[in-house]
Each structure stands twice: as structure tokens, then as C-alpha cells.
C-alpha positions as CSV (number, residue, x, y, z in Angstrom):
1,X,-2.4,12.4,42.6
2,X,-2.4,15.6,44.7
3,X,-3.1,18.5,42.4
4,X,-0.4,20.6,44.0
5,X,2.1,17.8,43.3
6,X,0.9,17.5,39.7
7,X,1.3,21.2,39.0
8,X,4.7,21.3,40.6
9,X,5.9,18.3,38.6
10,X,4.7,19.7,35.3
11,X,6.3,23.1,35.9
12,X,9.5,21.8,37.6
13,X,9.0,23.7,40.9
14,X,11.5,21.7,43.0
15,X,11.0,23.6,46.2
16,X,7.2,22.9,46.3
17,X,8.0,19.2,45.7
18,X,10.4,19.2,48.6
19,X,7.9,20.8,50.9
20,X,5.1,18.4,49.9
21,X,7.5,15.4,50.3
22,X,8.7,16.6,53.7
23,X,5.1,17.1,54.9
24,X,3.6,13.9,53.5
25,X,6.1,11.1,53.0
26,X,4.0,9.0,50.6
27,X,2.8,11.8,48.3
28,X,5.4,11.1,45.6
29,X,3.8,7.7,45.0
30,X,0.5,9.3,43.9
31,X,-0.6,8.7,40.3
32,X,-2.8,10.4,37.7
33,X,-5.8,8.5,36.2
34,X,-3.4,7.0,33.6
35,X,-1.0,5.8,36.3
36,X,1.7,8.5,35.8
37,X,3.8,9.5,38.8
38,X,5.5,12.8,39.5
39,X,8.6,11.2,38.1
40,X,6.8,10.5,34.8
41,X,5.8,14.1,34.6
42,X,9.2,15.5,35.4
43,X,10.8,13.2,32.8
44,X,8.3,14.2,30.2
45,X,8.9,18.0,30.6
46,X,12.7,17.6,31.0
47,X,13.1,18.9,34.6
48,X,16.5,17.3,35.3
49,X,17.0,18.7,38.8
50,X,13.5,17.6,39.8
51,X,14.2,14.1,38.5
52,X,17.3,13.9,40.6
53,X,15.4,15.0,43.7
54,X,12.6,12.5,43.2
55,X,15.1,9.6,42.6
56,X,17.0,10.6,45.7
57,X,13.8,10.4,47.8
58,X,12.1,7.5,46.1
59,X,14.3,5.5,43.7
60,X,11.8,2.7,43.3
61,X,9.7,5.1,41.1
62,X,12.3,4.8,38.3
63,X,10.8,1.5,37.1
64,X,7.2,2.2,38.1
65,X,4.9,1.7,35.1
66,X,1.8,3.6,34.2
67,X,-1.3,1.9,32.7
68,X,0.4,1.6,29.3
69,X,3.4,-0.2,31.0
70,X,5.6,2.9,30.4
71,X,8.3,3.7,33.0
72,X,9.7,7.2,33.4
73,X,12.6,5.9,31.2
74,X,10.2,5.3,28.3
75,X,8.8,8.8,28.8
76,X,12.2,10.5,28.9
77,X,13.4,8.5,25.8
78,X,10.3,9.4,23.8
79,X,10.7,13.1,24.7
80,X,14.4,13.1,23.7
81,X,15.8,13.9,27.2
82,X,19.0,11.9,27.0
83,X,20.5,13.3,30.2
84,X,17.5,12.3,32.2
85,X,17.6,8.8,30.6
86,X,21.2,8.5,31.8
87,X,20.1,9.5,35.3
88,X,17.6,6.6,35.3
89,X,20.3,4.2,34.0
90,X,22.7,5.3,36.8
91,X,20.0,5.0,39.4
92,X,19.5,1.3,38.8
93,X,23.2,0.5,38.0
94,X,23.7,-1.4,41.2
95,X,20.9,-3.8,40.4
96,X,22.1,-6.9,38.5
97,X,18.6,-7.8,37.4
98,X,17.6,-4.5,35.7
99,X,18.9,-2.7,32.6
100,X,16.8,0.3,31.8
101,X,17.3,0.0,28.0
102,X,15.5,-3.4,28.1
103,X,12.4,-2.5,30.2
104,X,9.3,-3.1,28.1
105,X,5.9,-1.5,28.0
106,X,2.6,-3.2,27.3
107,X,3.4,-3.3,23.6
108,X,6.9,-4.7,24.0
109,X,8.6,-1.4,23.3
110,X,11.8,-0.7,25.1
111,X,13.0,2.9,25.7
112,X,15.2,2.5,22.6
113,X,12.1,1.8,20.5
114,X,10.5,5.0,21.8
115,X,13.6,7.0,21.2
116,X,14.0,5.8,17.6
117,X,10.3,6.3,16.7
118,X,10.6,9.9,17.7
119,X,14.0,10.4,16.0
120,X,16.1,11.0,19.1
121,X,19.4,9.4,18.0
122,X,21.3,10.9,20.9
123,X,19.1,9.0,23.4
124,X,19.7,5.8,21.4
125,X,23.5,6.5,21.4
126,X,23.8,7.3,25.1
127,X,21.4,4.7,26.4
128,X,22.6,1.8,24.3
129,X,26.3,2.6,24.7
130,X,26.5,0.4,27.8
131,X,24.0,-2.2,26.7
132,X,24.4,-2.6,22.9
133,X,22.6,-5.9,22.8
134,X,19.4,-4.2,23.8
135,X,19.3,-2.8,20.2
136,X,18.5,-6.4,19.0
137,X,15.2,-6.6,21.0
138,X,12.0,-6.6,19.1
139,X,8.5,-5.4,20.2
140,X,5.2,-7.3,20.0
141,X,4.9,-6.2,16.4
142,X,8.2,-7.8,15.5
143,X,10.0,-4.4,15.1
144,X,13.5,-3.7,16.2
145,X,14.9,-0.2,16.7
146,X,16.8,-0.5,13.4
147,X,13.7,-1.6,11.5
148,X,11.7,1.3,12.8
149,X,14.6,3.7,11.8
150,X,14.6,2.3,8.3
151,X,10.8,2.4,8.0
152,X,10.8,6.0,9.0
153,X,13.8,6.8,6.8
154,X,15.9,8.1,9.7
155,X,19.3,7.8,8.2
156,X,21.3,9.2,11.1
157,X,19.6,7.1,13.7
158,X,19.9,4.0,11.5
159,X,23.7,4.6,11.1
160,X,24.1,5.1,14.8
161,X,22.4,1.8,15.6
162,X,24.5,-0.1,13.0
163,X,27.6,1.5,14.3
164,X,26.8,0.5,17.9
165,X,25.9,-3.1,17.1
166,X,26.6,-4.8,13.8
167,X,24.4,-7.7,14.8
168,X,21.3,-5.6,14.4
169,X,21.7,-6.4,10.7
170,X,20.8,-10.0,11.5
171,X,17.2,-8.8,12.2
172,X,14.4,-10.6,10.5
173,X,11.0,-9.0,10.3
174,X,7.5,-10.5,10.5
175,X,7.9,-11.7,6.8
176,X,11.4,-12.8,7.2
177,X,12.7,-9.6,5.6
178,X,16.2,-8.4,6.4
179,X,17.0,-4.7,7.0
180,X,18.2,-4.5,3.4
181,X,14.8,-5.7,2.2
182,X,13.2,-2.9,4.3
183,X,15.6,-0.3,3.0
184,X,14.8,-1.3,-0.6
185,X,11.1,-1.1,0.0
186,X,11.6,2.4,1.4
187,X,13.8,3.3,-1.5
188,X,16.6,4.4,0.8
189,X,19.8,4.0,-1.1
190,X,21.9,5.8,1.5
191,X,21.1,3.4,4.3
192,X,21.5,0.5,1.8
193,X,25.1,1.5,1.2
194,X,25.8,1.7,4.9
195,X,24.4,-1.8,5.4
196,X,26.4,-3.3,2.5
197,X,29.7,-2.0,3.9
198,X,28.9,-3.7,7.3
199,X,27.4,-6.9,5.9
200,X,27.8,-7.6,2.2
201,X,25.9,-10.9,2.3
202,X,22.6,-9.1,2.9
203,X,22.2,-8.7,-0.8
204,X,21.9,-12.5,-1.3
205,X,19.5,-13.1,1.7
206,X,15.9,-14.1,1.0
207,X,12.7,-13.5,2.9
208,X,9.9,-16.0,3.6
209,X,8.7,-15.7,0.0
210,X,12.2,-16.5,-1.1
211,X,12.7,-13.0,-2.5
212,X,15.9,-11.2,-2.5
213,X,16.2,-7.4,-2.2
214,X,16.6,-7.4,-6.0
215,X,13.1,-8.9,-6.4
216,X,11.6,-5.9,-4.6
217,X,13.7,-3.3,-6.4
218,X,12.6,-4.8,-9.7
219,X,8.9,-5.0,-8.7
220,X,9.0,-1.4,-7.5
221,X,10.7,-0.2,-10.7
222,X,13.6,1.4,-9.0
223,X,16.3,1.5,-11.7
224,X,19.1,3.1,-9.7
225,X,18.6,0.6,-6.8
226,X,18.5,-2.3,-9.2
227,X,21.8,-1.1,-10.7
228,X,23.4,-0.8,-7.3
229,X,22.3,-4.3,-6.2
230,X,23.6,-5.8,-9.5
231,X,27.0,-4.1,-8.9
232,X,27.2,-5.7,-5.5
233,X,26.0,-9.2,-6.7
234,X,24.7,-10.5,-10.0
235,X,23.7,-13.9,-8.6
236,X,20.5,-12.5,-7.2
237,X,19.3,-12.0,-10.8
238,X,19.1,-15.8,-11.2
239,X,17.4,-16.5,-7.9
240,X,13.7,-17.5,-8.0
241,X,11.1,-16.8,-5.3
242,X,8.6,-19.4,-4.1
243,X,6.9,-19.1,-7.5
244,X,10.3,-19.5,-9.2
245,X,10.0,-16.0,-10.5
246,X,13.2,-14.1,-10.9
247,X,13.5,-10.3,-10.8
248,X,13.2,-10.3,-14.6
249,X,9.7,-11.8,-14.4
250,X,8.6,-9.2,-12.0
251,X,9.9,-6.4,-14.1
252,X,8.1,-7.8,-17.1
253,X,4.8,-8.2,-15.2
254,X,5.0,-4.5,-14.2
255,X,6.0,-3.3,-17.6
256,X,9.3,-1.9,-16.5
257,X,11.1,-1.8,-19.9
258,X,14.1,0.2,-18.5
259,X,14.6,-2.5,-15.9
260,X,14.4,-5.3,-18.4
261,X,17.3,-3.7,-20.2
262,X,19.3,-3.2,-16.9
263,X,18.7,-6.7,-15.8
264,X,19.5,-8.3,-19.1
265,X,22.7,-6.4,-19.7
266,X,24.9,-8.2,-17.1
267,X,22.8,-11.4,-17.1
268,X,21.5,-12.0,-20.7
269,X,20.9,-15.7,-20.0
270,X,18.3,-15.0,-17.4
271,X,15.8,-14.7,-20.3
272,X,15.8,-18.5,-20.5
273,X,14.6,-19.0,-16.9
274,X,11.0,-20.0,-16.3
275,X,8.7,-19.7,-13.3
276,X,6.9,-22.7,-11.7
277,X,4.2,-22.5,-14.4
278,X,6.9,-22.8,-17.0
279,X,6.2,-19.3,-18.2
280,X,8.9,-17.0,-19.6
281,X,9.0,-13.2,-19.5
282,X,6.8,-12.8,-22.6
283,X,4.1,-15.0,-21.0
284,X,4.3,-12.6,-17.9
285,X,4.0,-9.5,-19.9
286,X,1.3,-10.8,-22.2
287,X,-0.8,-12.2,-19.3
288,X,-0.8,-8.8,-17.6
289,X,-1.4,-6.9,-20.8
290,X,1.6,-4.6,-20.8
291,X,2.1,-3.2,-24.3
292,X,5.5,-1.6,-23.7
293,X,7.1,-4.8,-22.2
294,X,5.7,-7.0,-25.0
295,X,6.9,-4.7,-27.7
296,X,10.4,-4.6,-26.2
297,X,10.6,-8.4,-25.8
298,X,9.6,-8.9,-29.4
299,X,12.6,-6.9,-30.5
300,X,15.1,-9.1,-28.7
301,X,17.2,-11.6,-30.6
302,X,16.0,-14.3,-28.2
303,X,12.4,-13.5,-29.1
304,X,12.1,-16.7,-31.3
305,X,12.6,-18.9,-28.3
306,X,9.9,-17.1,-26.3
307,X,7.1,-16.2,-28.8
308,X,5.6,-19.7,-29.2
309,X,6.8,-21.4,-26.0
310,X,4.1,-23.3,-24.2
311,X,3.7,-23.1,-20.4
312,X,2.8,-26.1,-18.2
313,X,-0.8,-26.0,-19.6
314,X,0.4,-25.6,-23.2
315,X,-0.5,-21.9,-23.4
316,X,1.6,-19.7,-25.5
317,X,1.8,-15.9,-24.8
318,X,-1.0,-15.4,-27.4
319,X,-3.2,-17.8,-25.4
320,X,-2.7,-15.9,-22.2
321,X,-3.3,-12.5,-23.9
322,X,-6.5,-13.9,-25.5
323,X,-7.8,-15.4,-22.2
324,X,-7.5,-12.0,-20.5
325,X,-9.0,-10.1,-23.5
326,X,-5.9,-8.0,-23.9
327,X,-6.8,-6.9,-27.4
328,X,-3.8,-4.7,-27.9
329,X,-1.4,-7.5,-27.0
330,X,-3.4,-9.9,-29.3
331,X,-3.1,-7.5,-32.1
332,X,0.7,-7.0,-31.6
333,X,1.3,-10.7,-31.4
334,X,-0.8,-11.7,-34.4
335,X,0.9,-9.1,-36.6
336,X,4.2,-10.9,-36.0
337,X,4.6,-13.6,-38.7
338,X,6.5,-15.9,-36.4
339,X,3.6,-16.2,-34.0
340,X,1.8,-19.5,-34.4
341,X,-1.9,-18.4,-34.3
342,X,-3.0,-22.1,-34.6
343,X,-1.1,-23.4,-31.6
344,X,-3.2,-25.4,-29.3
345,X,-2.8,-25.9,-25.5
346,X,-3.3,-29.1,-23.5
347,X,-7.1,-28.6,-23.7
348,X,-6.8,-28.5,-27.5
349,X,-7.8,-24.8,-27.6
350,X,-6.4,-22.2,-29.9
351,X,-6.3,-18.6,-28.8
352,X,-9.4,-17.9,-31.0
353,X,-11.3,-20.8,-29.5
354,X,-10.6,-19.4,-26.0
355,X,-12.1,-16.0,-26.8
356,X,-15.1,-17.5,-28.7
357,X,-16.0,-19.9,-25.9
358,X,-15.8,-17.2,-23.2
359,X,-19.2,-16.2,-21.6
360,X,-17.8,-13.2,-19.7
361,X,-20.4,-10.5,-20.5
362,X,-18.6,-7.9,-18.5
363,X,-15.9,-7.3,-21.2
364,X,-17.8,-7.4,-24.4
365,X,-15.8,-4.6,-26.1
366,X,-12.4,-6.1,-25.2
367,X,-13.7,-9.5,-26.4
368,X,-14.9,-8.0,-29.7
369,X,-11.6,-6.4,-30.4
370,X,-9.6,-9.5,-29.5
371,X,-11.8,-11.6,-31.7
372,X,-11.4,-9.1,-34.5
373,X,-7.6,-9.2,-34.3
374,X,-7.6,-13.1,-34.2
375,X,-10.1,-13.5,-37.0
376,X,-8.2,-11.0,-39.2
377,X,-5.0,-12.9,-38.6
378,X,-6.7,-16.2,-39.5
379,X,-8.0,-14.7,-42.7
380,X,-4.6,-13.4,-43.7
381,X,-3.0,-16.7,-43.1
382,X,-5.9,-18.7,-44.4
383,X,-5.3,-22.3,-45.5
384,X,-8.9,-23.3,-45.5
385,X,-11.3,-20.9,-47.4
386,X,-13.7,-21.3,-44.5
387,X,-11.4,-19.1,-42.4
388,X,-12.1,-16.2,-44.7
389,X,-15.8,-16.8,-44.6
390,X,-15.8,-17.0,-40.8
391,X,-13.9,-13.7,-40.6
392,X,-16.4,-11.9,-42.9
393,X,-19.3,-13.2,-40.9
394,X,-17.7,-12.1,-37.6
395,X,-18.1,-8.3,-38.2
396,X,-21.9,-8.7,-38.3
397,X,-22.7,-11.7,-36.1
398,X,-20.4,-11.0,-33.2
399,X,-20.8,-7.2,-33.2
400,X,-24.5,-7.6,-33.4
401,X,-24.5,-9.7,-30.2
402,X,-22.3,-7.0,-28.4
403,X,-24.7,-4.2,-29.5
404,X,-27.7,-6.2,-28.5
405,X,-26.4,-6.9,-25.0
406,X,-25.4,-3.2,-24.6
407,X,-28.8,-2.1,-25.8
408,X,-30.7,-4.3,-23.3
409,X,-28.6,-2.8,-20.4
410,X,-29.3,0.8,-21.7
411,X,-33.0,0.1,-21.9
412,X,-33.1,-1.2,-18.3
413,X,-31.2,1.9,-17.1
414,X,-33.6,4.2,-19.1
415,X,-36.7,2.6,-17.5
416,X,-35.2,3.0,-14.0
417,X,-34.3,6.7,-14.6
418,X,-37.8,7.3,-16.1
419,X,-39.6,5.9,-13.0
420,X,-37.4,7.8,-10.6
421,X,-37.9,11.1,-12.6
422,X,-41.7,10.6,-12.6
423,X,-41.8,10.0,-8.9
424,X,-39.8,13.1,-8.1
425,X,-42.0,15.2,-10.5
426,X,-45.1,13.8,-8.6
427,X,-43.8,14.7,-5.2
428,X,-42.6,18.2,-6.1
429,X,-45.9,18.9,-7.9
430,X,-47.8,18.0,-4.8
431,X,-45.5,20.0,-2.6
432,X,-46.2,23.1,-4.7
433,X,-49.8,23.0,-3.6
434,X,-49.0,22.2,0.0
435,X,-47.7,25.6,1.0
436,X,-45.8,25.7,4.3
437,X,-47.6,28.1,6.7
438,X,-50.8,28.2,4.7
439,X,-52.4,31.3,3.1
440,X,-53.2,34.8,4.4
441,X,-57.0,35.4,4.9
442,X,-56.7,39.1,5.6
443,X,-56.8,41.9,3.1
444,X,-54.9,43.4,1.4
445,X,-52.7,40.2,1.2
446,X,-55.7,37.8,1.0
447,X,-54.7,34.6,-0.8
448,X,-51.0,35.2,-0.5
449,X,-48.7,32.7,1.3
450,X,-48.1,33.8,4.9
451,X,-44.4,33.1,4.7
452,X,-43.9,34.9,1.4
453,X,-41.3,37.3,2.8
454,X,-39.2,34.6,4.5
455,X,-36.0,33.7,2.8
456,X,-36.4,30.0,3.7
457,X,-39.8,29.9,2.0
458,X,-38.5,31.6,-1.1
459,X,-35.7,29.0,-1.2
460,X,-38.3,26.3,-0.9
461,X,-40.3,27.6,-3.8
462,X,-37.3,28.0,-6.1
463,X,-35.8,24.5,-5.3
464,X,-39.2,22.8,-5.6
465,X,-39.7,24.4,-9.0
466,X,-36.3,23.5,-10.2
467,X,-36.7,19.9,-9.0
468,X,-40.1,19.5,-10.7
469,X,-39.1,21.0,-14.0
470,X,-35.8,19.0,-14.1
471,X,-37.5,15.7,-13.3
472,X,-40.2,16.3,-15.9
473,X,-37.6,17.2,-18.5
474,X,-35.6,14.1,-17.7
475,X,-38.6,11.9,-17.9
476,X,-39.6,13.3,-21.3
477,X,-36.1,13.1,-22.7
478,X,-35.5,9.5,-21.6
479,X,-38.9,8.3,-22.9
480,X,-38.5,10.1,-26.2
481,X,-35.0,8.7,-26.8
482,X,-35.8,5.1,-25.8
483,X,-36.4,2.7,-28.6
484,X,-40.0,1.5,-28.9
């Protein structure tokens, strides 16, 4: 592009543009290295009169794309110049094949996508007014103008889109999520209300994982949104996802006690529902290890139906807590007299047997505490005197194993630190006798370091001394504290 043209297009100097166009007919077709024409530039900087002049002289530039596939319409929409966007729309109005609101760039974005992403709702309103179906188009990433507005929490823009075209609420995202799913995930109750007024059935719709908006609200712990969704429709509380988990299961897994109360209040019988592993909400809470959720569930009147219920593998909540070494949950459950501590699963394992047979050395303390709680419970409910003996032996035998493994790891770490400290001490000691710059051979400073007055040399001496003394101290301390 001619530099005179570029400067005039950026600054909006229409007279210079006219002179250049009159003198050189094809000059307006010139482009920058990125493929932008003078019309792209005029649209970007909002020079309305200049845009009109260029369109009059060369209307074909309206739909000319740069290297990103962007037309001047995209540029004007992104910059928020709605009057210029309308000029482009009017310029191609006579063409039956072209609608400027539908032109796509290399990423599948229409000018409407660009306007929404930059929160220019007036551009959206004006440009889509004559082509409302363009609001339903999605880009290469599967985004519609409405989904972008919801994702960015642009309430005014989202309302404008819904007002222009109710069918935009039929959008399904990459995971099959509806606009209401997206609004719940963004915790935007205002947009949710607007959607519900226009399309009440959204509250019941599921995504590809078979989850309703209520599933996401429960998983996120959004109490007010959960209340709102339940007011609109309670049937979603009974709907299972592809794992047959209902919102109540997700609330239990995440330890959302307040949500458990909210969900159970209008739908108390949901407590009976099981997931595809035949697990109830106590299984879910015990498996994750959430103390608050387990404690709350144990206070419910329905607790007796849950506390010893086996899942598809015969595991009770106690089995799952023990398998994951959730010692606090094991302790809470074993203190409850109604818990069957001798229950066996399909592999003929008790909770105690599961912990004892585990060879997971990365969780020794948790295993120790879980074993202690289980052994103590067995001793208190002893039928066979051997249970009491086993419990007494545990404190010494099992704990000794834990301490022994921990001691070995500590010794290995100590040896590593000692070797490293010795090496550092050796290097720094050697460096102390290898003076940078050498020594002075002339009197009266004979024998002194030649760089003694240099700040860098002084810093070297200080840091070398600190490193040497620190490493020697570390080596002595580690060696003296290590067991023989």
C-alpha cells in the first residue's frame, strides 16, 4: 500500500484520498502486509465520510478480506462503529447472494461474533435487525453470538440477542450444553431469568453427559441458583446423568451440606436414588472423604437405609472410606453403633481387611489412623477374645512398621544432604585460595589481593565464606543427628 494512502486512511483525510484516487485509479486496491485495504483502515478508525467515499469509488472493497479473512465489516463491528457497519450492509443490499452479517473470517466468525466479543450490543442490534437468523450461526469453535455473550457475562448484549431471535436459545455448544447450562456455569442468575421467561423448557434439557443445569448448579455449590432452578422445575432433581448420578449425589461428593438440605426439602425421596454403581449419597460422601457431608447424612431419619447399604461390589460406605484411607470418616462411621463393621463385600473383605491388605506406602499415617479406628471398634464390639488381643498388638506392631519406613526415608534424605553439603564446602574452600586477579607483588601492599578494593571482589569473599561455613555446619548437623 502507498504510504500516503495509509496515512490518509488512518487519519481520515478524505481530500488526500480523493486526490490519490483521481491520480491513480487502482491505488485504493493496495494492501498492507496483513492484507488490509484503505477501507479496512477507515472502518477501524471510524471515519464515516471516508468510508462512504471509498465505497462510492470501489464498492467491491466492502467484502475484500485480509489475511485473517476479515472484511471491513468485521473490522467495523469489532471497533463498535455501528453506523459504518450499516453503510456496508446498505452497499451490498442489491446483491441477493451476500448478507454482510453472515460473512465469515478464517475462524468462522461473523461480524456479529466480533461485535459481541467486544461488547458492542448496538452493532449487534443494528446489524442483525434485518437478518435475525444470522444470530444462530456458530464459528469454528462452535460458539454462537449468544454463547459468547453468556460466557463473557454481557447481560445487555445477551438480552438483545434473545430479544431479536428467540431461536438462539436452541443453541447447543460443543458438549451439547444449552445457553442455560452456560449461564449456570457462569453463575449469571440475571441472564438465567431472561432465558426462562422466553423458553421455560431449558431447565429440563440435558447436555451430552445427560446433565441438566441443576447438576451443574449442585456441583458448583450455588445455593441461590439451585433454589431458583427448583422453583422452576423439581423434576430435574430426579434426573440422572450418564453415571446415573442425580444433583444430590454431586452435592454430597462436593460436601455441599447447605445444598443437601435445599435439594432434599422439596424432593425428600431423592435420597433413595442410586447411581450406576448402586451407590447412595453416603457412599459418595464417604468415598470422597467429606466430613461435613457424612456427619449431616448420619443425622437424617433415612440414615438407617443408607449406612450399611452395599453397592454393586458389596461395599458399604465404611468399605469405601477405608479403601481411600479417610481415617476421619472411618472414625465417625465406626462410632455409630448401627454401622456393621463386620460387613463383607463381594470379595469377602471387611473394611479392616481392606486396610490391612493395602501395600500403599505413600499414605502410611492415614493407613495407621484408619487401622487404629477400625481395630478400636472391633475391640469394643468384640465377640471373639482374639479381637481384643489383635487390637492391643496393633499399636506396637503396625506403628513400628510405619516408623521404620519413615526412618529409612529420613536416613536416605540425610545422606543425600550430607554429600551435597560436603561437596559445596569443598568447592568453596578451594575457591578461597584461588583469588580472582591474583596477589599484589609490590610494596607496601605486597601479598594483598589486587582486587581488594573492588566491590565485586568483596562480595565474592563474603558469599564464598557464607557458603563454606553454612555447608560445613549443615554437614556436621546432619551427620551428628543421623542414627548410627
